[in-house]
N, C-alpha and C positions, 0 to 999 in steps of 0.2 A: 168038711168046712172049706169054703173056697176063699183063698188069700189072693187079693189083687195088688200088682206092684204099683206103687205110687209114682214111680219116675222110670218109665220104660226105656227112655233115651239113656239114661245114666246106666241103667242095667246093660244095654248093648255096648255102651263104651267100656264098661268093666270087662265084658266078656272078650271083646277085642283086645284089650290091653293084657288080660290074662294069657291070650293066646299068643301075643308078640312080646317077648320078654324085653326087647330094646325100647318099646314105647313105654313099658312099665317103668324101666329104670330111669328114663328121661323124665316122666311125669312126677316121679317120686322126689327127683332132685330140684327142679323148678328154679335153677340158678339163673341170674342174669348174664347176658353175653360179656366177654372179657373187654376190658377197656383198650383205648389205642396203644397205651404204653406196654400193655401185657402182649398185644398182638405183634408189635415190633419184634420181639424176642422169639417169636414162633419159628421153627426151623423150616417150615414151608416157604416162608418169605425170604429165605436166604439161598443163594446159589453158590457153587463152588467158584473159586476166584478166577479160573481159567474159563468158565463157560460165560456165554453172553447169548442173549435172545436175537435172533435173526428176523428182523422186520423187513427185509428187502422185498422189493416188488417182485412179482412173478417174471422169472427170466434172470434173477440174480443181479440186476442192476439197481443201484441207488439213485434217488431222485436228483436232478442237477441242482447245484448251488444257485441261490438267488443273485441276480445281477441286475444293476440298474440300466434303464433302457438308453441306448447310445443314440441320440437324435442326430439327424443331419443338418448342418448349418454351415454358413460360410462368413467371411469378414469383409466388410465394405472398406472402401478407400479410407474412410475416417476411423477404421477400427471398430465399428459397431458390429454387433453379432446379429444376424438375420437368418431365421429358419422358416422354411415352408414345410416342416415335417407334419405328415398327416396325423401321426399319433399324439403329437403335442396339441393338434387342434381339435381332438376328440376326447381325450383323457386329462381331466383336471389334476389328477395325482401326478401323471407324468410331466405335465407343464411346471406344475410347482417344484418338483424335484429338479427340473432342468434349470429353473431360475435360481434355485439354491446353489446349484453347482457353478453356475456362471457368475454368481455373486461373489465367489471366492477370489475372483481376479479384480483387483481394484482399477479405477480409471487412471489414465494419464494425465497428470497435471503439469504445466510448464509455464515459466515466465519468460516471455519472449521480448527482447530489447532490439528495436530496429531504429536505425538512423539513416537518412537520405538527404540529398539536396539537388536541386536542378541546376544544370549548367547550360548556358546559351552559346553555341558555336555558329561560325560562319564557314561556309564552303563554296567552292566553285562549282557550277553546274554547266555541262556543255549541252547544247541543244542545236538540232539541225533542222532547218527550214528553208525550203526551195533550194537546196544544194548549198546552203550557206550554213556556217557553223558560227553559233553565237555562244558566248560565255556570259553567265550572270551569277551573282552572289545571292545566296539565301541563308537564312538563319533557321536553325532548329534547336529544339530543347531536348536535353538528355537527362534522365534521372540516374543520378550516381548513388549507389549504395555505400554508405560509410561503414557500417557495421550491422551485422545480424547474427545474434546468437541467443540461446535459450538455456534455462536453467531448470533441472528436473526438480519439481516439487514433490510429485507423487512418490518418491522415495521415502519420504518421511511419514506416510500413512501407516499407521500401525493397528494391530488388533483385528478382530472379526467385524464384518460389516452389521450394521444395525438396519433392519428391516422396518420401513416406516409407510405410512399411507396418509393421504389427504383426509382431513375432516369432512364430514358430511355437508358441512356449510360451506366448503371451499370450492369455487367453480373449477371442474375438471371433466375430462372426457371419460364417460361411464357407459360406453357402449353405443353412441351415436356419434354423428359427425359434427355435433356442437357441444359445448360445455354445459354441464348440468349440475345441479345442487340437490343433495339428497341421495336416497338409495331406494331400490326395489319400486314399489307402487307410489312412493312419495317423491319420485324424481320430478324435476322441473327444469325448464331451460333457465340457465343463468341470465340474468338481466346485464346490460351493458355496462351499467354502473359497477356491478359486481365483478365482471371480467375485467374492467379496466384498473379497479382497486387491487385485484388480485395479481395482475401483471406487474403494476407498480411495486408491490410488496415483494414478489419474488425477484425482481431485479435488485431491490435494496437489500433483501436477505442474501443473495449472492455475493454482493458487493462486501457485506460485513462478515461473511463467513458463518451465518446463523446456520444451525441445524435445519433441515427441511420440514421438520415437524413443528417448527414455531410458526404461529400463525401471526397475522397482521394485527390481531387484538392485543398481543404482547406488548407490554410497556417496559422497554428495555432500560435497565439501569446498571451502571458499572459496579454497583455493590451487590449484584447478583450473578456470580460466576456458574452457579449450578444450573444455568440454563442449558450448559453444554452437556448435562447428563442424559442418559438414555433411558428414563423411566416414563412410561407412557406415551411411546413414539407412534403406536398404531391408533391414530385418530379416528380412522373410519369404524363404522359399526360392523363392518365385514373383515374377516381375516384375509391374508393373501390367498389362502387356499380357495375361499369362497369367491374371490374375484376370478381365480382360474377356472373354477367350475362355472361360473357365469359366462366366461368368454368361450369355453367349449361348448356350452349349450346354445349359443347363438348360431343360427343357420345363414347368417349374412354371407354375401359372396365375396366381399373384399374387407374382411375384418383384420384388426391389428391390435395386439398386445404389447405395450412398451413397459420395460422395466428400467428405471432411470438411476444412474450411480452418481452420487453427489459427494464431493469432499467438503468437509467443513472443519470449523475450529480456528482458522486464522482469519484476521481482518485484512482481506485482499485488497481493498481499496487503500488502507492505509500503507501497506506494504507498496503498493504500485506508486503512490505519491512519494513515498521514501526514495524508491529507485529512481524516479524522475529527478530528484534533488540531487542524487549521487552523479547522475549524468550531467546534469547543468553545472555541477561543481568543477568539471573538466573543461568549462567554457566552450562547450558544444552548443551551436546555434542553429543546426539544420533542422529538418523535420523529424520529430522524436515520436516513436509509438511504443509504449511500454503496455503489454496486456497479458492476462492469464489466459491460457488456452487449455480446454479440456477436450480429450478424445477417448475413444474406447469406453464411453460412458452410456450406451444404451444397448439393451438386449430386446431384439423385436421379434416377436412371433407373428407370422403372416399366413393367410390361407394358402392352401396347398393347390389350388387350381392353376391353369395355364395363364390366365390374364393376371392373376397376382404375381406370379413369378416373372412375367414379362415387365411389369410395372417396376420390378426391383432391379431390372437391368437399365443402367442409365443410358446405354446407346439405343436400345429400343424405345424408351420413353422419349428420347430426343427426336426420333423419327416420328413417334406418334403426335408430338408437338408440330412437326414440319407438315405432316399430312392432315393437320387440323382434325385428328381422330380423338385425341385426348380430352378436348372440352366436353365431348359428349359422355365420354367415360367419367369424368368428373361429375357431370350432372347426374348420372345413374348413381355414382357413388354417394352423392350429397343428398339427393331427394327421394330415391327408391327405397321402399321399406325393406327390401332385401339387398340393398346395395352395400353400402360400407359402414364400418363401425370402428371406434378407436376406444381403447382401454388405457388411460395414463392416469393411474390413481395410486401407484406405489413405486417402491424402489429400495435402493440400499444406501445408506450414509456411511462415510468413511472418514474416520477421525484423524485430523493432523494434531489436534490438542484436545483433550476432554477433561472434564472435571468430574472426579469421582468421590463418593463419600467414604470416609474412613471411620474406623471406631473412635468414639469420643472418649479418649483416655486423658485423664488429667496428668499432665507433666509434673515432675516434682519441682517445688518452688526452691530455686537455687539461691534466691535473694532473701529467704525468709528471715535470717538473722542479720541481715546487713541494715545499717542505719540509713542507706540510700535506697530502700526497697521502692519508695513511691517514684523515684526518678527511673529506675530500672523498668518498672511497669509502663511508663510513658514511652520510653525508648522503644520497648518491645512492641506496644501497640502502634507506634508510627512506623516501624520497620515493616509491619505486616501490609500496610497500604489499605486503602479503602477497597481497591478491586478484589482483594482476597478475603474479605469479611465474610464470615460464615453465617448462615440462617441460625436462629436459636434452636439448640438442641442437636445440632449436627456440625460435624467438621469435614471439609473437603481438601482435596489436593488436586494439583494439576498433574496430568499424565500427558507425556509427549513433549516435543520441542516447541518452545514459544516463538513467537514472530520475531521479537528483539534478539533473542539468540540465534536464529537464523540469519538475520540481517547483519548482525555483528560478524559473522563467518564470511558473508559473501560480499560484504561492502567493497573492500579493496579489490576482489575480483572483478566486480561490475566495473569499477573506475577504471582498472587497466585494461580490461576488454574494450571499452570505448576508446581509450587512448591509443591502443594498438591496432584499432580498426579490425577487431576480430570478426570473421564470417565462418560460422560453422553450422552445419545442419544437425549434428549429433548434439543432444542436451549435455550440458556440463553437470557433472554428479559430484565433483570434488572442487573445492576452492584451490586456486593456484598456489596459494601460500600455505596449503596442508602438506605436512611432511609425507614424503612418498613411502611406500612399503619397504622398497629397497633399502631406504635409508634407515628405517626403524630397527632393522635386523642387525645394524652395525653395533659393535661394542663401544660403548662411551658416547653414542650420538644424543 
């Protein structure tokens, strides 16, 4: 009788399994692989305490440590940082890191007070004509400086800078030699009315000390101090890194990327008027000038070709003016498609005074059991003042020195400097009635 195997494949597997005992034992168990927790305790994964794996490269040397790119730059007479480094013009990441490193240095802000008057004098002048000597009198006017001093305001800047950018609807230089509105393919040339309105608002914002991210559409009210907060300051649809990449991708011959440093928080116009009133209280009647001056407030990245480097030298630029060559360079820069381009869309903001949000914690009611509780509530509400009222659902606090506190410290110093006809090129950093460090160490002072 002939018997036919129903499953020849299984029979072959059984014969192989029978000939190999390892396969037979493994197939009989059919256990799942161990879990991750069980594998951790396996002795294969543990090395002796003194041993270590050597993954050094061939030759026995380890790879060098990562270091930031050290770009070449120089400082102009006004303190601005200017760089023609080729790597910053080609690598957006290197340009971005360079701007962040330079932003750690705040701008210099000073209050300069100058007073002068004109005096008319008469002098005798000798002249010779045909062998004869004649004498005649003439009058001349001379400008006499009465006082000239400045006070360091930038020393009161605190905290880290806040990186900001213009909104897409704000006219700004976005890669061409004229101001534009929008980004990418939606950019268009800003109209004259838009440029004029933006210029007027920028001057007003600077006088009042508003942050640079506050647009002209903001309706300022004294009961909204949280405008000084740093929430939502990047108004542009692009980040600072994207603008850096856009600059590096441009092949224009005379391109320039500017990062602006702006101090904010104090009402500079009100402080200027208050300083003028102090000078007038000394009965000074000469020509008076009281202004805030800012320097070391621009980081400029420019093309690395020879023409761009030559234009950064003020003496060479002066010679180009004299030889009437610069007008042709300006025409090339202004109208040629590969001529010039400017990027003035972002910067850093440095706070002199800032409003921060705090946890909304309910203070204990110390007048809960007092019969005059309603009177105390009215007094407390009046003491806070309308300028410190908080929006519903949040509390704020002012961080930094206020304008009034600063002016109270320096009011007497300004008055005495005018009366004593002080002339000093170095900024004053400490009021003259402030106790000296040498006196503070004396016992009993």
